[in-house]
C-alpha positions as a Markdown table, in Angstrom:
| # | Residue | x | y | z |
|---|---|---|---|---|
| 1 | Met | 140.2 | 107.7 | -131.7 |
| 2 | Ser | 138.6 | 110.5 | -133.8 |
| 3 | Gln | 135.2 | 109.2 | -132.9 |
| 4 | Gln | 135.9 | 109.5 | -129.2 |
| 5 | Ile | 137.1 | 113.1 | -129.8 |
| 6 | Leu | 133.9 | 113.9 | -131.7 |
| 7 | Glu | 131.7 | 112.5 | -128.9 |
| 8 | Leu | 133.6 | 114.5 | -126.3 |
| 9 | Val | 133.1 | 117.8 | -128.3 |
| 10 | Glu | 129.4 | 117.0 | -128.9 |
| 11 | Lys | 128.8 | 116.2 | -125.2 |
| 12 | Gln | 129.5 | 119.8 | -124.3 |
| 13 | Ser | 126.8 | 121.2 | -126.5 |
| 14 | Leu | 124.1 | 118.7 | -125.6 |
| 15 | Lys | 121.3 | 119.9 | -123.3 |
| 16 | Glu | 121.4 | 118.3 | -119.9 |
| 17 | Gln | 117.6 | 117.9 | -119.7 |
| 18 | Pro | 116.2 | 117.6 | -123.2 |
| 19 | Pro | 112.4 | 118.0 | -123.3 |
| 20 | Glu | 110.5 | 114.8 | -123.5 |
| 21 | Phe | 107.9 | 114.6 | -126.3 |
| 22 | Glu | 106.9 | 112.1 | -129.0 |
| 23 | Ile | 105.6 | 112.1 | -132.5 |
| 24 | Gly | 102.0 | 113.0 | -132.6 |
| 25 | Asp | 102.2 | 115.4 | -129.6 |
| 26 | Thr | 101.0 | 119.0 | -130.0 |
| 27 | Val | 103.7 | 121.3 | -128.8 |
| 28 | Asp | 104.6 | 124.9 | -128.3 |
| 29 | Val | 108.2 | 125.6 | -129.4 |
| 30 | His | 109.6 | 128.8 | -127.8 |
| 31 | Thr | 112.3 | 130.2 | -130.1 |
| 32 | Arg | 114.7 | 133.1 | -129.3 |
| 33 | Ile | 114.6 | 135.6 | -132.1 |
| 34 | Met | 117.2 | 138.4 | -132.5 |
| 35 | Glu | 115.9 | 141.7 | -133.8 |
| 36 | Gly | 118.7 | 144.2 | -134.0 |
| 37 | Asp | 120.2 | 144.2 | -130.5 |
| 38 | Lys | 117.0 | 143.0 | -128.8 |
| 39 | Glu | 116.0 | 139.5 | -128.2 |
| 40 | Arg | 112.4 | 138.2 | -128.0 |
| 41 | Ile | 110.7 | 134.8 | -127.8 |
| 42 | Gln | 108.4 | 133.6 | -130.6 |
| 43 | Ile | 106.1 | 130.6 | -130.1 |
| 44 | Phe | 105.5 | 128.1 | -132.9 |
| 45 | Asn | 102.8 | 125.6 | -132.0 |
| 46 | Gly | 101.8 | 122.5 | -134.0 |
| 47 | Thr | 102.0 | 118.8 | -134.2 |
| 48 | Val | 105.3 | 116.9 | -134.2 |
| 49 | Ile | 105.3 | 114.9 | -137.4 |
| 50 | Ala | 108.9 | 113.7 | -137.4 |
| 51 | Arg | 112.1 | 113.2 | -135.5 |
| 52 | Ser | 115.5 | 112.4 | -137.0 |
| 53 | Gly | 119.2 | 112.3 | -136.2 |
| 54 | Ser | 120.9 | 111.7 | -132.9 |
| 55 | Gly | 123.2 | 113.5 | -130.6 |
| 56 | Thr | 123.7 | 117.2 | -131.5 |
| 57 | Arg | 122.3 | 116.6 | -134.9 |
| 58 | Glu | 118.8 | 115.6 | -133.6 |
| 59 | Met | 116.0 | 117.4 | -135.4 |
| 60 | Phe | 112.2 | 117.5 | -135.1 |
| 61 | Ala | 109.6 | 118.8 | -137.5 |
| 62 | Val | 106.4 | 120.6 | -136.4 |
| 63 | Arg | 103.4 | 121.2 | -138.6 |
| 64 | Arg | 100.5 | 123.5 | -138.3 |
| 65 | Val | 97.9 | 125.1 | -140.6 |
| 66 | Val | 97.8 | 128.9 | -140.8 |
| 67 | Gly | 95.1 | 130.5 | -142.9 |
| 68 | Gly | 94.3 | 127.3 | -144.8 |
| 69 | Glu | 98.0 | 126.8 | -145.7 |
| 70 | Gly | 100.2 | 124.1 | -144.1 |
| 71 | Val | 103.4 | 125.3 | -142.5 |
| 72 | Glu | 106.2 | 123.0 | -141.5 |
| 73 | Arg | 109.3 | 124.0 | -139.6 |
| 74 | Lys | 112.3 | 121.9 | -138.5 |
| 75 | Phe | 114.1 | 122.6 | -135.3 |
| 76 | Pro | 117.4 | 121.3 | -133.9 |
| 77 | Leu | 116.6 | 119.8 | -130.5 |
| 78 | His | 119.8 | 120.9 | -128.7 |
| 79 | Ser | 120.0 | 124.4 | -130.2 |
| 80 | Pro | 120.5 | 127.2 | -127.7 |
| 81 | Arg | 117.9 | 129.2 | -129.8 |
| 82 | Ile | 115.2 | 126.9 | -128.4 |
| 83 | Ala | 114.1 | 128.3 | -125.1 |
| 84 | Lys | 111.7 | 125.6 | -124.2 |
| 85 | Ile | 109.2 | 123.1 | -125.6 |
| 86 | Glu | 105.8 | 122.7 | -123.9 |
| 87 | Val | 103.7 | 119.6 | -124.6 |
| 88 | Lys | 100.1 | 120.7 | -124.9 |
| 89 | Arg | 98.5 | 117.4 | -125.7 |
| 90 | Lys | 99.6 | 113.8 | -126.4 |
| 91 | Gly | 98.5 | 112.1 | -129.6 |
| 92 | Val | 98.0 | 108.4 | -130.3 |
| 93 | Val | 99.9 | 107.4 | -133.4 |
| 94 | Arg | 101.2 | 104.2 | -134.9 |
| 95 | Arg | 103.8 | 105.6 | -137.2 |
| 96 | Ala | 107.3 | 107.1 | -136.9 |
| 97 | Lys | 106.6 | 109.8 | -139.5 |
| 98 | Leu | 103.3 | 111.5 | -139.9 |
| 99 | Tyr | 103.8 | 112.8 | -143.4 |
| 100 | Phe | 100.3 | 111.6 | -144.3 |
| 101 | Leu | 98.9 | 114.6 | -142.4 |
| 102 | Arg | 100.1 | 116.8 | -145.3 |
| 103 | Asp | 97.3 | 115.5 | -147.5 |
| 104 | Arg | 94.5 | 116.1 | -144.9 |
| 105 | Val | 92.4 | 119.1 | -144.4 |
| 106 | Gly | 90.2 | 120.4 | -141.5 |
| 107 | Lys | 89.1 | 117.9 | -138.8 |
| 108 | Ala | 90.9 | 115.0 | -140.5 |
| 109 | Val | 94.2 | 116.5 | -139.3 |
| 110 | Arg | 93.3 | 115.9 | -135.7 |
| 111 | Leu | 94.8 | 112.9 | -133.9 |
| 112 | Arg | 93.2 | 110.9 | -131.1 |
| 113 | Glu | 94.4 | 112.1 | -127.7 |
| 114 | Arg | 96.3 | 109.8 | -125.4 |
| 115 | Arg | 94.8 | 109.5 | -121.9 |
| 116 | Met | 97.2 | 110.2 | -119.1 |
| 117 | Asp | 96.4 | 108.2 | -116.0 |
| 118 | Gln | 97.2 | 110.2 | -112.9 |
| 119 | Lys | 98.7 | 107.7 | -110.4 |
| 120 | Lys | 100.3 | 108.9 | -107.2 |
């Protein structure tokens, strides 16, 4: 009974059309930032290295290198603070978590790009 109530409450806060992306994709995450009484959008771009959780608790981690230093950030997928997620390129990976990218530097961080066949 309580599980059904939780599912009902969670269903209200889920996004109707969650963005479709996979691990290894390079994405731009548009985040709403409040500064005083103004709101602006900040873009964090990088490679998706992990996804975890389900339902309203689903999270994804994005990694990028800034000034020679690796920066990782975790985002809740269904958060109202996430304005949109744009997929810039698709990557070919054979793992569910790409934590091995933390040890790599320079060109070794790049992933092979997945070809997208344009069929009409």
